[in-house]
N, C-alpha and C positions, 0 to 999 in steps of 0.2 A: 076688354081690359088690355092696356098696354103693359108689356113685360120687359124688363131688362134682360137681354140675352147674353151680353158680354160687355166688358169694359177693360180698357188697357191703358197704361201710361208708359212712356219711354223709360228705360232703365238708366239712361244718361241724358244730359241736356244737349241741345243743339245751340251752341252759343250759351246764352242765359235763358233760353226758352225750353220748356218741356211740353210735349205734345201728347195727347191721348184721345181716346174716343169712347163713346157708348153706343151700343147697338140695341135697338128696341124692336119688338115684334108685336103686332096687333092684327088679328084676324088673318094671319099668314103673310102680311106685308111687313117689310123691315124698313127701319129708319135709322138715321145716323146723326149724332151730335159730336162735333170735334171740339176738344178743349185745348186751350193754350194757357200755360201758366209760367210765372217766374217765382223763384224762391229767394228769400233772404235767410241764408243758412238753412234751417229745416222748416221754417215757416213759409207758407205761401204768401207772397207779396202782391201778386196780381193774378187775375183769372179772367178769361174770356171764353165763352161758349158760342158756337155758331147756332143759328136757328136750326131746328130739327129739319132734316132733308130726307125725302124718300129715297130709297135704294131700289135697284132693278133686280137684285138677286131673288131667286125663288127658294133657296135653301139657306139653313143656318151657316153652313160652311162657305157658301157663296157670298153671304153677307159679311162674314168675317174677312174674307179675301178682299172684298170690295171696300170695306172699312179701312183696311191697312193701306190699300192703294190711294183712296181719297185722302186719308190723313197724311200720307207721304207727299202727295201733290200739294195739299194745303200748307204743310210745313215748308216745302221748297218755296212756295209763293211768299210766305211770311218772311223767310230768310233772304228772299231775293235771288234764289238760285235757279238756274236753268235746268230743265229736264235732261237726263242723260240720254 
């Protein structure tokens, strides 16, 4: 059975985009779904979720760290920013 391990959403927008993620665990393997949303006031006006992707981390903490890095990389790509 797949279990939701963690979910997070940015506390402020990047431009008009908000980014977040969900980390799932099934049989000791972790996977990631990255979410991109825009809001019209307090209502969500658009939403996109990436296909679920496998993660390489073997621990929950490792999966959380990996999720944060992959989500940041994804956000930079969407925003057209280069890596630091």
